[in-house]
C-alpha positions in Angstrom: 0.0 0.0 0.0 1.4 3.4 -1.0 1.9 5.9 1.9 0.9 9.5 1.2 3.0 12.1 2.9 1.5 15.1 4.7 3.4 17.3 2.3 1.4 16.0 -0.6 -1.8 16.3 1.3 -1.1 19.9 2.1 -0.7 20.6 -1.6 -4.3 19.5 -2.3 -7.0 22.0 -3.1 -8.8 23.6 -0.1 -12.2 22.5 1.1 -14.4 23.7 4.0 -14.2 21.7 7.3 -16.3 21.7 10.4 -15.3 23.5 13.6 -13.6 21.3 16.1 -15.2 20.1 19.3 -13.6 18.5 22.4 -14.9 15.3 23.9 -15.0 14.7 27.7 -15.8 11.7 29.8 -17.4 13.1 32.9 -17.0 11.0 36.0 -20.2 11.1 38.1 -19.6 11.9 41.8 -21.9 9.3 43.5 -21.5 11.0 46.9 -23.3 14.2 45.7 -25.5 12.7 42.9 -28.4 11.8 45.1 -31.8 10.6 43.9 -35.2 9.7 45.2 -37.2 6.7 43.9 -41.0 6.2 43.7 -43.8 6.1 41.2 -47.3 4.9 40.5 -49.0 1.8 39.2 -52.4 0.4 38.3 -52.8 -0.9 41.9 -51.4 1.9 43.9 -48.6 4.4 44.6 -45.0 3.1 44.6 -42.8 4.2 47.5 -39.0 3.7 47.7 -37.7 1.6 50.6 -35.6 3.5 51.3 -36.7 6.4 49.0 -33.1 7.5 48.2 -30.1 6.1 46.3 -27.0 7.5 44.5 -26.0 7.6 40.8 -22.6 6.7 39.6 -20.8 6.0 36.3 -19.8 8.3 33.5 -21.3 10.6 30.8 -19.8 11.4 27.4 -20.2 15.0 26.3 -19.0 17.0 23.3 -18.2 20.7 24.1 -17.2 23.6 21.9 -15.0 26.2 23.5 -15.7 29.9 23.4 -13.4 32.4 25.1 -12.9 31.2 28.7 -15.9 28.9 28.7 -18.0 26.7 26.4 -20.5 27.8 23.8 -22.3 24.5 23.0 -22.6 20.9 24.1 -24.2 17.6 23.4 -24.5 14.5 25.6 -23.5 11.5 23.4 -23.5 8.5 25.7 -21.9 7.0 28.8 -23.2 4.6 31.4 -25.1 5.6 34.6 -25.6 3.0 37.4 -27.4 3.1 40.7 -25.7 2.8 44.1 -26.6 0.4 45.6 -27.1 -1.9 42.6 -30.4 -3.1 44.1 -33.1 -0.5 44.8 -36.3 -1.5 46.5 -39.9 -0.1 46.5 -43.3 -1.2 47.8 -46.9 -0.6 47.0 -48.3 0.0 50.5 -51.5 -1.8 51.5 -54.5 0.5 52.2 -54.6 -1.3 55.5 -51.4 -0.3 57.2 -51.2 -3.4 59.4 -51.2 -5.7 56.4 -48.2 -6.6 54.2 -47.6 -4.4 51.1 -49.6 -5.1 48.0 -46.4 -5.6 46.1 -42.6 -5.4 46.6 -40.5 -4.2 43.7 -36.7 -4.7 43.2 -34.7 -3.1 40.5 -31.3 -4.8 40.1 -28.2 -3.8 38.1 -29.8 -0.9 36.3 -27.7 1.0 33.7 -28.7 4.0 31.6 -27.3 5.8 28.7 -27.8 9.6 28.5 -28.1 11.4 25.1 -29.3 14.8 23.9 -29.4 17.1 20.9 -26.8 19.9 20.6 -27.6 22.8 23.0 -26.2 26.3 23.6 -24.3 27.2 26.7 -24.2 30.8 27.9 -21.2 32.7 29.3 -22.1 31.7 32.8 -22.2 28.0 31.9 -26.0 27.7 32.0 -27.7 25.4 29.5 -31.0 23.7 28.9 -31.9 20.8 26.7 -34.0 17.7 26.4 -32.2 14.5 27.7 -33.1 10.9 26.9 -32.2 8.1 29.2 -32.1 4.7 27.5 -31.9 1.6 29.8 -28.9 -0.6 28.9 -29.4 -3.3 31.5 -31.3 -4.2 34.6 -34.1 -6.4 35.9 -37.4 -5.4 37.5 -38.8 -8.0 39.9 -42.4 -7.6 41.2 -43.5 -9.8 44.1 -47.3 -9.3 44.6 -49.1 -10.0 47.9 -51.0 -12.7 46.0 -50.2 -14.3 42.7 -47.0 -15.1 40.9 -43.7 -13.2 40.9 -42.8 -11.5 37.6 -39.3 -10.6 36.5 -38.9 -8.2 33.6 -36.1 -6.6 31.7 -35.6 -2.9 32.4 -34.6 -2.5 28.7 -38.2 -3.4 27.7 -39.4 -0.2 29.4 -37.7 1.7 26.6 -36.1 5.1 26.6 -37.6 8.0 28.5 -39.4 10.6 26.5 -37.2 13.7 25.9 -37.1 15.3 29.3 -36.3 19.0 29.8 -33.3 19.6 32.0 -31.3 22.7 32.9 -27.9 22.9 34.5 -24.4 24.3 34.3 -21.3 23.1 32.5 -18.1 25.0 33.4 -14.4 24.8 32.6 -12.4 23.1 35.4 -8.7 23.6 34.7 -8.2 21.6 31.5 -11.4 19.7 32.0 -15.1 20.4 32.7 -17.6 20.1 35.5 -21.4 19.5 35.3 -24.3 19.9 37.7 -27.7 18.9 36.2 -31.0 18.2 38.1 -33.0 15.5 36.3 -36.5 14.1 36.7 -36.9 10.8 34.8 -39.9 8.6 34.2 -40.0 5.0 32.9 -43.3 3.5 32.0 -44.5 0.0 31.2 -48.0 -1.2 30.2 -48.9 -4.9 29.5 -52.0 -3.8 27.5 -54.3 -5.7 30.0 -54.8 -2.9 32.5 -51.6 -3.4 34.4 -49.1 -0.6 34.3 -46.1 0.7 36.2 -44.5 4.1 36.2 -41.1 4.5 37.9 -39.9 8.0 38.8 -36.2 8.8 39.5 -35.5 12.4 40.6 -32.2 13.9 41.6 -29.1 15.8 40.5 -26.1 14.6 38.5 -22.8 16.1 39.5 -19.8 15.0 37.3 -16.4 16.3 36.2 -13.5 15.5 33.9 -9.9 16.5 34.7 -9.1 16.8 31.0 -10.6 16.2 27.6 -10.3 13.0 25.5 -8.7 15.0 22.7 -5.7 14.1 20.8 -2.9 15.9 22.7 0.6 16.9 21.6 3.3 17.6 24.2 7.1 17.7 24.7 8.7 16.5 27.9 11.3 19.2 28.2 13.0 22.2 26.7 13.7 22.2 22.9 17.3 23.2 22.4 18.9 24.0 19.1 21.6 21.5 18.0 20.0 18.6 19.9 17.1 16.1 19.5 13.6 16.9 20.8 10.9 14.4 21.6 7.2 15.2 20.7 4.5 12.8 22.1 0.8 12.3 21.3 -1.9 10.6 23.4 -5.6 10.0 22.7 -5.1 9.6 19.0 -6.9 7.0 16.8 -5.2 3.7 17.6 -3.1 1.8 15.0 -3.4 4.6 12.5 -1.1 6.9 10.5 -0.2 10.2 12.2 1.6 13.3 10.9 3.4 16.2 12.6 3.3 19.7 11.0 4.9 23.0 11.9 4.8 26.6 11.0 6.2 29.9 12.2 2.8 31.5 12.9 -0.8 30.6 13.8 -3.3 30.6 11.0 -5.1 28.1 8.8 -3.9 25.3 6.5 -6.7 23.1 5.0 -5.9 19.4 4.4 -8.9 18.1 2.5 -7.8 14.5 2.1 -7.7 14.2 5.9 -10.9 16.2 6.3 -9.2 18.7 8.7 -7.8 22.2 8.9 -4.6 22.8 10.7 -4.4 25.9 13.0 -0.9 26.7 11.7 -0.1 29.1 8.8 1.7 27.6 5.9 2.1 24.2 7.7 4.9 21.9 6.6 5.5 18.3 7.5 8.0 17.6 10.3 9.5 14.1 10.6 8.1 11.0 9.0 4.7 9.3 9.2 4.1 7.5 12.5 1.6 4.7 13.1 0.1 5.0 16.6 0.0 2.0 19.0 -3.1 0.2 20.2 -3.6 2.8 22.9 -3.5 5.7 20.5 -0.1 6.9 21.4 2.9 7.8 19.3 5.7 10.3 18.8 8.7 11.6 17.0 12.3 12.4 17.9 13.3 15.4 15.8 16.8 16.9 15.2 16.7 20.6 15.9 19.0 22.7 13.6 21.6 24.7 15.5 20.6 27.8 13.6 17.0 27.6 15.0 18.0 29.1 18.4 15.6 31.9 19.3 12.9 30.8 16.8 9.3 30.2 18.0 7.6 27.4 16.1 4.0 26.1 16.2 3.5 22.3 16.0 0.3 20.3 15.5 -0.2 16.6 15.0 -3.0 15.2 12.8 -4.7 12.1 11.5 -7.7 11.4 9.3 -10.5 13.5 10.7 -8.5 14.6 13.8 -6.1 17.3 15.0 -4.2 17.8 18.2 -3.7 21.0 20.1 -1.2 23.5 18.8 2.1 23.2 20.7 4.1 26.5 21.0 7.8 25.8 21.1 10.3 28.5 21.9 13.6 27.0 20.7 16.6 27.7 23.1 
């Protein structure tokens, strides 16, 4: 298979490309993501026993930066789980001295959050419609009389789009989220038996950094010596290029579907194939005459670019 160098790609005709976004995996803080559990049914009100639990897991979000904050976002997935993994509820008997009409257990529930793209204002406030799709879990209903039934939480289907409002703020190189949610899952067997489960609480989550392709150098870059440049979070087992320029700007690379943020970018070093973890790098000889020069470096792959690394050569 013939390899195509970045130099040839840079010579191709320009084409428009989409603005870049950053992806984050937000780690949910179970200690502060507290929820209540209850609902209704064809035979009576459902009450959590106990009525509270915590939410844990992670949320995937795409965020576009604007100034010192974010301008837009979109929840794209993740997995939310309950703590404890079993939550219990009862349908109380109208006669308080008698056993409950039914006992309900939800075990090993897992949910995936998604949303359309939404705007974020300068203070980090946003509102959108979120959908929670059950990924796993069982619902066991033990009636006072009759047979126990065990159902799959997935069969309840995704929630209707549910309005939510919260805040997403920069947190160092990462992001933090606080979002109250009020979720409803509904099941009806078509024979007059129905169950509505309500989960109400606040999700608090954060990420220390983005999942973006990141270019860095471990130390000073000194003229007349070798310099190492490393990339993480790239596409695994794929070709990767390193480009440089002497000023910031724009260099379209249509065959890769990207635009570099460097003016008049040129290839630096050879083509590198990333490892299975999406890491790779270059060792570049720095010319002795480059002392005092400031260069701007950026790594790229098909459909992806890294941050721009500013290098002041000593």
